[in-house]
Every structure is written in structure tokens, then in C-alpha cells.
C-alpha positions, 0 to 999 in steps of 0.5 A: 536560770531562775530570774528571781535568783539572778535578780538578788544575785545582781543586787548583792554584786552588781549587774556586771558580775552576775551573768548567765548563758552566753555572756559567761566568759569561756575562761570560767568554764574551760578546765586546764585539761578537759572538756568544757563545762556548764553553768546556769550562772557566773557570780563575782563577788568582791567581799566575803560578805557578798560570797556569805550572801551568795551562799545564803541566796543560793541554798534559797533556791536550791542551787549549787555553788561551785567554788572556783580560782584561777581555773588552773586545777586538774580534777575538775573541782572548780568546772561547774558541769550542769547548766541548770543548777550549778552556779559558778561563784569565781574568786577572782575579785576577792583582794580585800586584804593584803596585810603584810606583818614583817615582824611575824614574817606573815600575810593575811591575804584574800582568796583572789590574789594570785601566787605570782602577784604575792610573791613580786609584792614580797620580793622587796621584802626579801620574802616570799611564799614558797609553793612553786608551781608551772602555773600561777594559781590563787590564794583559794585555789592553792589552799582548797588543793593543798598544793605541794610544787617542786620545792616542798621537799624543803619548804612543805606543802600549802597546809604546812604554811597555812596559820588562819583561815576566813571561811564562809560555810554552806549555810552562810556563815563566817567562820574565823579558824586560827589566829595566825600564830605560829604557836596555838593550841587553845582548841581544834586547829579547824582551819586545817579542815578546810585545807584540801576539801576541794571547796566542798566544805566551805568557801575560802575567802581570806588566809593568813600565810606563813612566809620564808626568806627569799634565797639570795641564791640557787644552784641547779643541775641536770644530772645522768645517773649511770643506772636507775639503781643508782637514783636512790642511794645518790638522794640518800648520800645528799640528804645525809650530807651536810648539804641537806638543809641546803636542798630545796628540790630533788627532781626526776625526769624520764628520758621520754619527759626530756625529749618531749620538752626539748622537742617543745622548745625546739632544742632537741640535740643539745643537751647531754650531747644529744645522748639522753639518759633513760632517767634524769635527775634535777638537783637544786641547792638554795640558800639565803647567804650570798654566793660571796659567803657560801658558794653554791655552785662549787658545793654541787660540783664538788658533790657530783664530783664525788658522784662521778668517782664513785660511778654513780653519775656519768653525766651533768649539766651545771650552771645553767639554772633558767635553761633547766627549769625552763625545760622542766616547766616545758614537760606538760606542754611537750606532752600536749604536742604528742597527744591528749595528756593524761596525768596521774598525780601520785605519791609513793614510798621512796622504796617503791618509788622505781617499783611503781614505774616499772609495775606502772610502765608494764601494765600500760604496755599490756593493757594500753599499748598505743600510751607513750609514758613520759613520768616526771616529778618530785621525787625527793618528796614522793611525789610522780607525774605519772603522765601519758600522752595518747597519741592523736593518730590512736582511736580516742579512748572511751569512758569506759576505756579511760575509767578501766586505765585510771582504775588500773594505774590507782590500783598499782598505786595503793597496793604498794602504799601510795596515794592516788592524789599527791597534790592535786585534791579531789574533785570529779576526775578522781572522784570514783578512785576516792570511793574505791580505794578509801576505806571505810571507816575514813569515808564514814567520818568524812561522810559525817564531817560533810553532812555537818558543814554541807548538810544539802550538798549545794557547795562543791562538786566533791562528796567525801562521804561514802558513794552510796550516801550521795544524793 
């Protein structure tokens, strides 16, 4: 690491917040699912002004800044890999602003705040930021990857709930994009350009977020459909009913995913009396009205009784909301008990959802038979975590085999009109898929934008232009 850079960085943020080598805590280098990264230095600014100074300083020394939020992401965009040239810019100290506007129902907040803390503070106001995840990401990380979550069906993703951003560009300029208004057509919505950009077009330091009323009640059920062919008709019936506006989640969980979760929590024999369905549905209703005025459990039970009578549903667990969601959020941990988790975060047109599951499973069985598939996800919005565990006892997958596996599954997704990255963004983990499956016109235009905003490619690890232009 360049001594002049480190000395100048310490003058900007303080000596204890500009570190190198062994002084960097492992949590900044160890991603959620992959091997540890490497960095020449770690800097932890506390203000937008400090971020701007550090961006200019790194550019002057031709060092690449890698922005990092809470490091809960799964595409490695926040994990540095070069121990000589990468400087990790952690945003966890960016906590300058927490400005709540009760009349506009907005929150202007610094990028370092965590989702959990935000919603804890807003609970007394009867509001929340409606992104629901098993992890606890930072504001900056959620924006950089356009997070969706389990309740996207009702509330939309982060992009749909972002009104304004403060961004430090690659040359150190501070951009204030958007006015924080619900309605604003005075120019291009530049704030949306940076949502989902994986930190490679600018460092997001603040955001104005749209808030929603906190539900006063929820009602969830874990449902066993009679067969796979009943799943989408059940969804259509529910979303065409008078309850459509109350549906906050419609999740699909395969039998292996349920088994993994149940084994992890140590309750493998109780659910459905031990007779797990091949595919289960997690259906949730939510309302701002209290149960005294609208009994969601009764409404949900009424819907399920009709489905029992129709023959599309054969069993259901209702009235155990916390246990149901705890089980849903235990799937990933359960898969880790089985082996190395290999995740595909994809989305598909609903008409091809079940077809992809079948074709993807068949392709895996033919080409990678040891893989244990345990898919689950947000069926209501087309999202699917097509996750598998590579058993601990199986020979480890070499890099070439892993590349073939990812290419094969992603090719099926794209052939069916789907997306190979539904809500995790683009990073080194799926960079090759981005280049392979994006059309030439989109790559060319994205490359022009990238060259405009990050001309020297000294910010972030994701590249949005054509592969042959990458230096």
C-alpha cells in the first residue's frame, strides 16, 4: 500500500479508520457465501464530504475503490480481490442523517443505517420501509443491488420506494439526484440510474425513501396443494378475488427446501404430520386495520376451505405465523448443513415458472447428479431461489465445472424469457452471465454510461459495458 495514500486517508477519516494489511477485520473481507477477499487498505468515512475526498484521493493514486455496505450480498460486488490495488470503502460509519418527515411519510437517511434499525425507529410512528429479508443489509447496499424481499408482491422493490439519492461520482463530485417528491417530472430521474448499479457508477451516501403504514395484523398459512398443476390456478384465484389487495406474500417452497429447514430447526416430524408435500405455498395476508375490524385469519381460513372443497388444497398449517416465517428464513442455513450452497437468484414469467423448475432439475440430474436441489422463493412476483447444496462428501467443484453449471442453468432461464439476477444485482459472481446473455445494444449503451460516470474504472468491481472493452 502506498504510504502517501494511507497518510492522506488517515488525515481525512482519522488514523483508526484507515487501516492496511492484518489490521483489517476479517468481517470486511469475508463475504456471505464465498472465499475471503483481499484489500490493500480499508477506509471508513463518516460523511459524504469524506467520501468525496477519498474518491479523489484514490483516483490520484490510481487505486480502485470498492464500496461495501453490510456485506450481506451474494454476488461479491462488495468484496475486494486485489491486495495491491483495491481499497475497501466501508459505509458503516455513514450515519449523518436520519430525517423523518411524518407528513410526506418519507425518510432521508445515510447509507450506513441498517434496515433493522430503521424499522425499529419507525415502529412508533406506525410506518416502515417494506423490504423484508432474512439478512439485515445497509441502506446503501439495498440500493446498490435493488433488493426485493419476501413482500415485494405488495410493496415493490427498493427502486419503487426510492425518491432521491446523494451520490459521490468517480471524479469526486457530489450529485443530489431527485427532490424526494412523490411527483417530479422536471427532468430525468437520475436517482434511478444508481439503483442496482452495484456501486460501480457512484457511491450512494444518502437516500430519501418512501415509507408505508405498518400492518396491524398479518395472517399466514403454509399450504399443501394437491399437485403442482394446482399452484398457479390457486394464485390466479386469490389475486382475482376481493382479497387481492391484502396479499403481501405468495411463496413457493419445494419439499427438499422444507426438509432442510426442518432438519436445521430440529422439528422434522411435526409439520403436516411428517408427510411433506412435494411443493408448499406460504400465503400471507396483511392489513392496516386491526383484527377487531377485519379478521384476516378468518378470511384466510375461508379461502382455504373453498380450496379444500375444490380439491386444489389437501392440507394447511394456519395460525402459526412466526413459526412459518422462521421456517422459511431457515432454509438457507439448512442447506449449508447439507453442503456448499450454490445459489441462483432468478425470475421468470409466471407461465414458465414450473417449466423452468422441471427443466432445471432435469439438467442438473443429467450433468451434475450429486447436486441436491432445494428451490424456494417469491412465486408471487416471479422470483425463484434455485438453490442447491453440493454435498460435503462429494469431490469439490473445480472452477471450470462451476462455470459450466452456472452457464447451463442461466441459459435455461434466459431461453424462457427470465432474468439471471432477480434481486442480487450484478457482481463478479455473475459478471460472465451478464456479458453472455445481455443483448449487444444494451451492452453498448450501458458501456457509454459507464465510461461517462466511471471513465478510469477505479470505482467498483462490476462492469456494465461489453466484455471486450474491459481493461
